[in-house]
C-alpha positions, -999 to +999 in steps of 0.1 A: +021+332-613-011+317-626-034+298-603-021+260-600-039+234-616-033+209-586-065+202-567-065+193-532-095+176-513-112+197-487-093+178-460-060+158-463-051+126-447-020+128-425-002+095-421+028+108-400+015+086-370+005+054-388+033+035-374+017+038-339-018+028-352-006-008-348-030-019-377-028-048-400-025-042-437-062-051-443-070-025-414-048+001-432-066-006-465-099-001-447-089+032-433-077+045-468-111+032-483-130+051-454-110+083-461-119+081-500-157+075-493-155+106-471-142+127-500-107+128-485-086+118-514-053+140-507-029+116-488+002+134-471+034+116-463+070+122-457+100+100-463+110+103-426+076+096-411+077+066-386+116+064-389+110+057-426+084+033-420+049+049-427+052+051-464+061+013-464+029+005-441+009+028-467+025+011-497+017-025-484-019-015-479-023+000-514-008-031-529-038-050-517-061-029-539-040-010-565-069+004-583-073+028-555-042+047-565-063+064-593-088+079-568-062+098-546-034+124-549-003+113-530+020+140-515+054+134-499+082+153-485+119+151-483+151+171-473+154+163-435+180+138-426+174+128-387+200+110-370+178+079-366+193+048-353+184+031-386+208+056-403+239+050-380+260+071-405+243+102-394+255+117-362+235+151-363+200+159-375+205+179-406+190+190-439+197+180-475+181+197-505+208+187-529+197+175-564+210+141-556+192+137-523+159+151-536+160+124-566+172+096-543+145+104-518+117+104-544+128+071-559+128+057-524+093+072-517+077+057-548+091+021-540+078+023-505+044+038-513+040+013-543+033+039-569+051+050-600+044+089-595+039+115-566+010+139-574+030+166-554+065+165-537+073+193-508+106+204-497+100+195-459+119+221-441+140+255-450+175+245-454+202+273-450+223+255-475+197+252-499+210+262-536+178+270-553+193+262-591+200+226-575+165+221-564+152+235-596+174+209-615+159+180-592+125+192-599+129+195-636+144+160-638+116+144-618+090+161-638+106+152-671+106+117-659+070+116-651+077+108-612+064+141-598+037+161-614+037+193-590+059+207-564+056+228-533+073+236-501+068+231-462+074+256-435+090+282-458+092+318-450+079+341-478+114+350-488+125+314-490+094+306-510+100+334-535+137+326-539+128+289-551+099+302-571+123+325-589+143+295-603+111+276-614+091+277-648+058+261-629+045+277-600+049+262-565+014+248-555+015+250-516+031+260-485+025+235-458+025+253-423+017+249-387-015+266-382-040+264-352-054+287-325-023+281-304+001+287-336-011+317-353+022+333-366+014+326-403-016+349-398+006+377-391+039+373-409+027+375-443+027+338-451-009+333-457-010+366-475+014+354-501-005+323-507-037+343-512-017+367-536-006+338-557-039+320-554-023+287-538-039+270-511-017+264-479-019+231-462-023+234-425-007+210-401-014+203-366-049+223-365-056+209-331-020+218-316-011+181-309-036+181-281-021+209-264-054+229-265-066+206-237-037+215-212-052+230-180-021+245-167-015+267-197-033+301-194-036+304-233-049+270-237-075+274-208-089+306-225-091+290-259-106+260-246-134+280-228-142+301-259-141+273-281-166+254-259-191+284-259-188+287-296-193+250-301-227+252-283-237+283-303-230+267-335-241+233-327-208+216-332-201+180-318-168+191-299-145+218-300-123+202-328-149+210-354-148+246-344-110+249-347-113+233-384-141+258-393-118+286-379-089+276-401-110+269-431-125+305-427-093+323-436-093+338-472-063+315-484-085+286-479-061+265-459-067+227-464-065+211-430-046+178-423-063+153-404-035+131-384-058+104-370-064+068-376-096+069-358-125+070-379-149+086-357-125+116-354-119+117-390-158+119-396-161+145-371-135+166-388-150+163-423-185+172-409-171+204-397-171+216-433-207+223-425-199+246-397-202+283-403-187+309-379-194+346-380-168+373-379-171+379-341-168+342-334-136+340-354-121+369-336-133+358-301-110+327-309-083+349-321-086+372-290-086+341-265-054+330-280-036+365-280-049+373-245-060+408-258-085+425-282-073+436-320-060+472-316 
């Protein structure tokens, strides 16, 4: 497959916590504008975030200044059906990658986000009942209707990725996966190797491990915190989060980190980490601290 024409910003704004930020529409608009001013133009959503509220909150803000839509790439995801109280017909968390659900979910996201199209749609989680031909049919319909420009996946194994790709005419443009010094499985299971082989950039979620890096009772986290703090001093980083982002970005598949914060100072620090360069020994020191042993 040839290299995708989809272009991410070097960091992605993640809005999965937007409902908890307690912002007015104007404050949300201001945050979006500040992201754009920092060069963060890719906006990451999913239909289920905030129990189906986060896309609505973003859309309300975008409606205050619709011209901003031309300055950003909007990403959304579908395929998870949680048994939320707002969906009383569901009694068990499950997945749905049927053609009908994918199309219906996109229609709903477009309405909530106040946009006519998505730049990128991801299948949110691997579905054991996924019929690759049905997904391909949905993708084709959405593409022809001008409602989605590019497609990708999230949390897929290489086999699942290759299965879906085998049914598509255009390349999947990303696999959004968990990646941090506390979650390194994609470094070793071939996920990032496949991305590099296909010349697609993975999106990296939870780079800061949801704050678990600061736990004082977890031996792995304690080792990592000590090593990250030492390296932060060596490279002149403001804090260890910048070292983590630099560590993720050093991988040759060129992962694009998601920033899941509504705090502009944290966002600025994350973007500024782009200027930090680690050497190989520093990178492997972090790997070793996580694993608890040296490389073979």
